[in-house]
C-alpha positions as CSV (number, residue, x, y, z in Angstrom):
1,M,140.6,130.1,54.0
2,A,143.5,129.7,56.8
3,E,143.0,127.8,59.8
4,V,143.6,129.5,62.9
5,L,145.5,127.6,65.5
6,I,145.2,128.8,69.6
7,K,147.2,127.1,71.2
8,D,147.5,127.1,74.8
9,V,143.6,127.2,75.6
10,P,142.5,124.2,77.3
11,V,139.3,123.1,74.9
12,V,136.5,121.0,77.2
13,P,134.7,118.5,75.0
14,R,131.5,118.6,74.8
15,T,128.9,115.5,74.8
16,P,126.4,115.8,72.0
17,A,122.9,117.1,72.7
18,E,121.3,113.4,71.9
19,L,123.9,111.8,73.8
20,E,123.4,114.0,77.5
21,R,121.3,112.5,80.3
22,I,118.4,114.3,81.1
23,P,118.9,114.9,85.3
24,L,117.6,113.0,87.7
25,V,116.1,116.1,89.1
26,R,114.6,119.2,86.8
27,N,115.0,122.2,86.2
28,R,118.2,123.3,88.3
29,R,116.1,122.6,91.6
30,S,117.6,123.7,94.8
31,L,119.1,121.2,97.7
32,G,116.4,123.8,100.1
33,W,113.7,122.9,97.3
34,V,113.5,119.8,97.6
35,S,113.0,119.5,101.3
36,D,110.7,122.1,101.2
37,A,108.2,120.0,97.7
38,I,108.9,116.8,99.6
39,A,108.3,117.8,103.4
40,G,105.4,120.4,102.4
41,I,103.7,117.2,101.0
42,V,103.7,116.2,105.0
43,E,103.5,119.7,106.4
44,G,101.4,121.7,104.4
45,K,97.4,121.1,104.9
46,T,95.3,118.5,103.6
47,P,94.6,118.2,100.3
48,A,90.8,118.0,99.0
49,W,92.2,115.2,96.5
50,W,93.9,113.1,99.3
51,W,90.3,113.3,101.4
52,M,88.2,112.1,98.2
53,A,90.8,109.0,98.0
54,F,90.8,108.5,101.5
55,I,87.4,107.7,102.6
56,P,86.0,105.3,99.9
57,A,89.6,103.6,100.4
58,F,88.7,103.5,103.9
59,T,85.4,102.3,103.6
60,L,86.2,99.5,101.4
61,M,89.0,98.3,104.5
62,I,85.5,98.1,106.7
63,V,83.5,95.9,103.7
64,C,86.8,93.6,104.0
65,F,87.0,93.0,107.1
66,S,83.1,92.6,107.1
67,C,83.6,90.2,105.2
68,I,86.0,88.4,107.3
69,T,84.0,88.5,109.7
70,Y,81.2,86.6,108.4
71,L,83.0,84.4,107.0
72,M,84.2,83.7,110.6
73,T,81.3,83.8,111.6
74,T,79.6,81.3,109.5
75,G,82.5,78.9,107.5
76,V,84.5,78.2,104.3
77,G,80.3,77.4,102.6
78,V,79.8,81.2,101.8
79,W,83.3,81.1,99.3
80,G,82.7,79.6,96.2
81,L,85.4,76.8,97.0
82,M,83.4,73.7,95.7
83,I,85.2,69.9,94.4
84,P,87.2,69.8,92.5
85,V,88.2,73.1,92.6
86,A,89.5,74.0,96.5
87,W,92.0,76.6,95.8
88,A,90.5,79.6,94.1
89,W,90.5,83.3,95.2
90,D,91.9,83.1,98.3
91,I,95.2,82.0,97.0
92,T,94.9,83.9,93.7
93,N,95.0,86.7,96.1
94,F,97.3,85.7,98.1
95,V,99.9,85.1,94.8
96,F,98.7,88.3,93.1
97,W,99.9,90.8,96.4
98,I,102.6,88.8,97.1
99,G,104.0,89.4,94.2
100,I,102.9,93.7,93.6
101,G,105.3,93.5,96.9
102,H,108.2,92.2,94.5
103,A,109.1,95.9,93.2
104,G,109.6,97.7,96.3
105,T,112.4,95.6,97.1
106,L,113.8,95.2,94.1
107,I,114.0,98.5,93.4
108,S,115.7,99.4,96.6
109,A,118.2,96.7,97.0
110,I,119.1,95.8,93.5
111,L,118.9,98.7,91.8
112,F,120.8,100.2,95.0
113,L,123.7,97.3,94.8
114,L,123.6,98.2,91.1
115,R,124.5,101.8,91.5
116,Q,121.6,102.9,89.8
117,R,120.4,106.4,90.9
118,W,117.5,106.7,89.3
119,R,115.9,104.7,92.3
120,T,116.4,107.3,94.4
121,S,113.4,109.0,93.7
122,I,110.6,106.4,93.7
123,N,112.2,103.4,96.3
124,R,110.8,105.4,99.4
125,A,107.0,104.9,98.2
126,A,107.9,101.0,96.2
127,E,109.5,100.2,99.8
128,A,106.2,101.0,101.6
129,M,103.8,99.9,99.2
130,T,106.1,96.3,99.6
131,I,104.9,96.2,103.2
132,F,101.2,96.8,102.2
133,A,101.3,94.4,99.9
134,V,102.8,91.8,102.1
135,I,99.5,92.7,104.8
136,C,96.8,92.6,102.3
137,A,98.8,89.3,101.1
138,G,98.7,88.0,104.7
139,V,95.4,87.7,105.2
140,F,94.3,84.8,102.9
141,P,95.9,82.0,104.1
142,L,94.8,83.2,107.4
143,I,91.3,83.1,106.0
144,H,91.9,80.3,104.2
145,I,92.4,77.5,107.1
146,G,88.7,78.3,107.8
147,R,88.6,77.6,111.5
148,I,90.7,80.6,112.3
149,W,90.7,80.3,115.7
150,L,92.9,77.1,115.7
151,G,95.7,78.6,114.1
152,W,97.7,77.9,116.8
153,W,97.9,74.3,115.5
154,L,99.8,74.9,113.4
155,L,102.8,75.9,115.0
156,P,105.1,73.3,116.3
157,L,103.4,73.0,119.5
158,P,105.2,70.8,122.2
159,N,101.8,68.2,122.6
160,A,101.2,64.8,123.4
161,N,100.5,62.9,119.9
162,S,103.4,65.4,118.2
163,I,101.8,66.0,115.7
164,W,104.0,69.0,114.1
165,P,103.5,71.0,111.1
166,Q,105.2,68.7,107.7
167,F,108.0,70.8,107.7
168,R,108.9,69.3,104.2
169,S,105.7,71.0,102.8
170,P,106.2,74.6,100.5
171,L,103.1,75.6,102.5
172,L,105.3,76.0,105.8
173,W,108.5,78.0,103.4
174,D,106.1,80.1,102.3
175,V,105.5,80.8,106.2
176,F,109.1,81.6,106.9
177,A,109.7,82.7,103.8
178,V,106.9,85.4,103.6
179,S,107.7,86.5,107.6
180,T,111.6,86.6,106.5
181,Y,110.7,88.9,103.7
182,F,108.8,91.4,105.8
183,T,110.4,91.5,108.7
184,V,113.6,92.6,106.4
185,S,111.3,94.7,104.0
186,L,110.4,96.9,107.7
187,L,113.8,97.0,108.3
188,F,114.6,98.4,104.9
189,W,112.2,101.1,104.5
190,Y,112.6,102.4,108.8
191,M,117.1,102.3,107.7
192,G,116.0,104.6,104.6
193,L,113.8,106.6,107.1
194,I,115.7,107.8,109.5
195,P,117.7,110.8,108.0
196,D,114.8,111.8,106.5
197,L,112.4,111.7,110.0
198,A,115.6,113.7,111.6
199,T,114.9,116.1,108.3
200,M,111.4,116.4,109.5
201,R,112.0,116.5,112.9
202,D,114.3,119.8,112.5
203,R,111.7,121.2,110.5
204,A,108.5,120.3,112.6
205,R,106.5,123.4,114.5
206,T,104.6,121.2,116.6
207,R,106.2,119.2,120.4
208,I,104.1,116.9,119.3
209,R,105.1,116.6,116.2
210,K,109.2,117.2,117.4
211,I,108.5,114.3,119.5
212,L,107.0,111.5,117.3
213,Y,109.4,112.4,114.9
214,G,112.8,112.7,117.3
215,L,111.8,109.4,118.6
216,G,111.6,107.4,115.2
217,A,114.9,109.6,113.9
218,L,116.7,108.0,116.8
219,G,119.3,110.9,117.8
220,W,120.2,111.4,113.9
221,T,122.9,114.7,113.7
222,G,124.5,114.0,110.2
223,S,127.1,113.5,111.3
224,N,129.9,111.7,109.4
225,R,129.9,109.0,112.2
226,H,126.2,108.3,111.8
227,W,126.6,108.7,108.2
228,S,128.9,106.0,107.9
229,N,127.1,104.1,110.2
230,Y,124.1,103.9,108.0
231,E,125.6,103.2,104.8
232,K,127.4,99.7,106.6
233,A,124.0,99.3,107.8
234,Y,121.7,99.9,104.4
235,L,124.8,98.2,102.5
236,I,124.0,94.8,104.7
237,L,120.4,94.9,104.4
238,A,120.6,95.6,101.1
239,G,122.3,92.5,100.8
240,L,120.0,90.3,102.8
241,S,117.1,91.5,100.7
242,T,118.3,90.8,97.5
243,P,118.4,86.7,97.7
244,L,114.7,87.4,99.5
245,V,113.7,88.9,96.0
246,L,114.5,86.3,94.7
247,S,113.7,83.3,96.9
248,V,110.0,84.3,98.0
249,H,108.2,84.0,95.3
250,S,110.1,81.2,93.9
251,I,109.2,79.7,97.5
252,V,105.6,80.5,96.6
253,S,105.9,78.7,92.6
254,F,106.7,75.4,94.9
255,D,103.1,75.4,96.2
256,F,102.0,74.7,92.7
257,A,104.9,73.2,91.0
258,V,105.8,70.4,93.8
259,S,103.1,69.0,92.9
260,Q,100.8,66.6,90.7
261,V,99.1,68.4,89.1
262,P,99.2,69.0,85.3
263,G,99.8,73.1,84.6
264,W,101.3,73.2,87.8
265,H,104.1,70.5,87.9
266,T,107.0,72.2,86.3
267,T,110.8,73.4,86.7
268,I,110.0,76.4,84.6
269,F,107.2,77.9,87.6
270,P,110.6,79.7,89.9
271,P,111.5,82.0,87.6
272,Y,108.5,82.9,85.4
273,F,106.7,83.7,89.2
274,V,109.7,85.8,89.7
275,A,109.7,87.6,86.4
276,G,105.2,87.9,86.5
277,A,106.4,89.4,89.9
278,I,108.5,92.3,89.2
279,F,106.5,93.1,86.5
280,S,103.2,93.4,88.3
281,G,105.3,95.1,91.0
282,F,106.9,97.9,88.1
283,G,103.0,97.8,87.2
284,M,101.7,98.5,90.6
285,V,104.3,101.8,91.2
286,L,103.9,103.4,88.2
287,S,99.7,103.0,88.9
288,L,100.7,104.8,92.1
289,L,103.2,107.4,91.4
290,V,102.0,108.4,88.1
291,P,98.7,110.2,89.1
292,L,100.7,111.2,92.6
293,R,103.4,113.5,90.7
294,T,101.0,115.7,89.3
295,L,98.7,115.9,92.7
296,C,101.3,116.9,94.7
297,K,103.5,118.9,92.1
298,L,106.6,116.2,92.1
299,Q,107.5,116.3,88.4
300,D,110.7,117.8,88.4
301,V,111.9,114.7,91.4
302,I,110.1,112.1,89.5
303,T,110.6,113.1,86.4
304,V,110.0,111.6,82.8
305,R,112.7,110.1,82.7
306,H,112.0,107.4,85.8
307,V,108.7,107.0,83.9
308,D,111.1,105.8,81.1
309,L,113.4,103.6,82.7
310,M,109.9,101.8,84.9
311,C,108.3,100.8,81.6
312,K,111.5,99.6,80.0
313,V,111.9,96.7,82.4
314,I,107.9,96.3,82.7
315,M,108.7,96.0,78.8
316,A,111.6,92.8,79.6
317,T,109.9,91.5,81.8
318,G,106.7,91.9,79.9
319,S,109.0,89.7,77.9
320,M,110.1,87.2,79.6
321,V,106.8,86.4,81.3
322,G,105.8,85.8,77.9
323,Y,107.9,83.5,77.0
324,A,107.4,81.4,79.5
325,Y,103.9,81.5,78.8
326,G,105.0,79.6,75.1
327,M,107.3,77.5,77.0
328,E,104.9,75.8,79.0
329,F,102.8,74.7,75.9
330,F,106.2,73.5,74.3
331,I,106.6,71.4,77.7
332,A,103.4,70.3,78.2
333,W,103.8,68.8,74.4
334,Y,107.4,68.1,74.2
335,S,106.7,65.8,77.7
336,G,104.3,63.3,76.1
337,N,102.0,63.6,79.1
338,P,98.4,63.4,77.5
339,Y,96.9,65.4,81.2
340,E,99.7,68.3,80.7
341,L,98.6,68.8,77.1
342,Y,94.9,68.4,77.7
343,A,95.4,70.8,80.6
344,F,97.5,73.8,78.7
345,K,94.4,73.1,75.9
346,N,91.9,73.4,78.1
347,R,93.3,77.2,79.6
348,A,93.3,78.2,76.2
349,F,90.1,77.2,74.2
350,G,87.9,75.3,77.8
351,P,85.7,77.0,79.5
352,Y,88.1,79.8,80.9
353,A,89.6,80.8,77.1
354,W,88.2,84.1,78.2
355,A,90.6,84.6,81.3
356,Y,93.6,82.5,79.5
357,W,93.1,85.7,76.7
358,T,92.8,88.4,79.1
359,M,95.7,87.6,80.5
360,I,97.8,87.1,77.5
361,S,96.4,90.7,76.0
362,C,97.5,92.5,79.3
363,N,100.7,90.5,79.8
364,V,102.3,90.1,76.0
365,I,100.9,92.1,73.7
366,C,100.4,96.0,76.1
367,P,103.3,95.6,77.3
368,Q,104.9,95.5,73.6
369,L,103.7,98.8,73.0
370,F,106.1,100.3,75.2
371,W,109.0,99.5,72.3
372,S,107.7,103.1,71.5
373,K,109.7,106.3,73.3
374,T,106.7,108.4,71.9
375,L,104.3,105.9,74.1
376,R,106.4,105.4,77.0
377,T,106.8,109.2,77.7
378,N,102.9,109.8,77.6
379,M,101.9,109.8,80.5
380,V,97.8,109.0,80.5
381,F,99.2,106.1,78.5
382,V,101.1,104.3,80.8
383,F,99.3,105.3,83.7
384,I,96.3,103.4,82.3
385,I,99.0,100.1,80.3
386,S,99.6,99.7,84.3
387,I,96.8,99.4,85.3
388,F,96.0,96.6,82.0
389,V,99.4,94.9,83.3
390,N,97.9,94.4,87.0
391,I,94.9,93.2,85.9
392,G,96.0,90.4,83.2
393,M,98.7,88.7,86.0
394,W,95.6,88.4,88.9
395,F,94.2,86.8,85.7
396,E,97.9,84.7,85.1
397,R,97.2,83.6,88.9
398,F,93.5,82.6,87.9
399,V,94.1,80.8,85.1
400,I,97.3,78.8,86.8
401,I,95.0,77.5,89.7
402,V,90.8,77.6,88.5
403,T,91.8,75.8,85.0
404,S,94.2,73.3,86.4
405,L,92.1,72.2,89.3
406,H,87.9,72.6,87.4
407,R,88.8,69.3,85.3
408,D,90.8,66.5,87.1
409,Y,91.4,62.9,85.8
410,I,87.7,62.0,86.3
411,P,85.4,63.9,84.0
412,S,82.5,63.1,86.5
413,N,84.5,65.7,89.1
414,W,84.3,68.1,86.6
415,A,83.0,71.6,87.4
416,Y,82.8,75.4,86.4
417,Y,83.8,77.7,89.9
418,R,82.0,80.7,89.9
419,P,83.1,83.4,93.1
420,T,80.4,84.2,95.4
421,W,80.2,87.8,96.5
422,V,82.2,87.1,99.5
423,D,84.7,86.0,97.9
424,I,84.2,88.9,94.8
425,W,84.4,91.8,98.0
426,T,87.2,90.5,100.6
427,F,89.3,90.6,97.5
428,I,87.8,94.7,96.3
429,G,88.4,95.3,100.1
430,T,91.8,94.6,100.5
431,F,92.5,97.3,97.8
432,G,90.9,100.0,100.0
433,L,93.0,98.4,102.9
434,F,96.6,99.0,101.3
435,L,95.5,102.3,99.5
436,T,94.3,103.2,103.5
437,L,97.8,102.6,104.8
438,F,99.9,103.9,101.9
439,L,97.6,107.2,101.7
440,L,98.0,107.4,105.3
441,F,102.2,106.8,104.8
442,M,102.2,109.1,102.6
443,R,100.1,111.9,105.0
444,F,102.3,111.3,107.2
445,L,106.0,110.3,106.6
446,P,108.0,111.5,102.7
447,M,107.5,109.8,100.1
448,I,110.0,110.5,98.6
449,A,114.1,109.5,100.1
450,I,114.9,113.3,100.6
451,S,118.5,113.0,101.1
452,E,118.9,110.5,98.6
453,V,117.0,112.5,96.0
454,K,119.6,115.3,97.5
455,G,122.6,113.3,96.6
456,V,122.1,112.7,92.8
457,T,120.3,116.6,92.4
458,P,123.0,118.1,89.6
459,Q,124.4,120.3,92.3
460,A,126.0,117.3,93.8
461,D,127.7,115.6,90.9
462,P,131.4,117.5,90.8
463,H,131.4,117.1,87.2
464,H,128.3,119.3,86.4
465,P,128.7,122.9,85.7
466,L,126.8,123.6,89.2
467,G,128.7,121.0,90.8
468,G,130.8,123.7,92.5
469,A,127.7,125.8,93.4
470,K,127.4,127.0,96.6
471,L,123.6,126.6,97.3
472,G,121.6,127.3,100.0
473,G,118.9,125.1,101.5
474,Q,116.9,123.1,104.7
475,H,118.6,120.6,107.1
């Protein structure tokens, strides 16, 4: 057959279907639909499922503060602390909640600097989660000091005996690191909210909503000057937040690594703790957003692609954590220190072996299932694995702290730590505090960044076939 050549006709090369990326907003939704779908969660009638989640969460929060009141009026003897286990559930829970708070700033700051556009649908909820997790974490150091009403003695105040805090202690570094992290995260979260608060102000139908959202929007009009200042400030805060993501959990790890306790004294802790924090943080993001995308009908905004990418991050950081577990054993053996080697053998085969192997199963084995794309895109399976990730990361902190302390150098001091009901319900109650704050946030503020999602719709892409289309929409 003769070939027919058609000249002077522009041929647009087409990307093979298997190489095309799934859009970040599905079904060619208009810009107006994005505003309606996200703002409608706040503007609409409170759904029944919200009350079904809020009432138990608020009840658990009351239980938490009741246990703290009981602790303050009775003393730390109501906890299961003993010699030699002087740190237990309280510090375990502190490190756990600090780790949960890492995903928000990582998604917002580091992925923003790397120009990863898929962050836009999940960054707002993750940032809010960061703030609430740090609040939960801050509860435990306060009550751990025992006589809480004398906590002001820890401040570097002038006094007759010149007794100041030990500035060389990583416990004091924690105070500065965590408070700085919380402050910058709060500013970063609020900065991203300003354009959306203006959207809520302009859509508000009641005077009280107009006033409150207007106060939060700081006079935002969407002018070129406002956007220019906003982007500069957002970039600066992202740059400030990025080193904090790495430094905060590194400093938390110094609480253990700078000591001489076998099982703690190792230089691998800072990167190991940071990877574990990102691992557990992304697990919590999935635990929250996978159900909410269905309950709030946001499947076109929080797409399967978003879940798939977060699962890949969990798989990567889970592999790092598993490598760290193996490296810890290697370091203990290679050091030639019999006490160090015994500490790790005791973890794996001692009285707390059940906790160690629960940790290995949840943190090392479960994430490897995400090598399968079929499993990464199965929402029920992803939700279950995300729960296992959080369980495993709590057990990791428990194993590090308790198994390193319960058998020290003198066998006559050995003991088996058991938490009391106050330990258990204080910890469970912090989940109530966390969920109460998160549910209130999603009820009164946009849980997804409206302005940022509009920027990643197919209509906003000049290279997309729909890029030149004029689509109507609300502000």
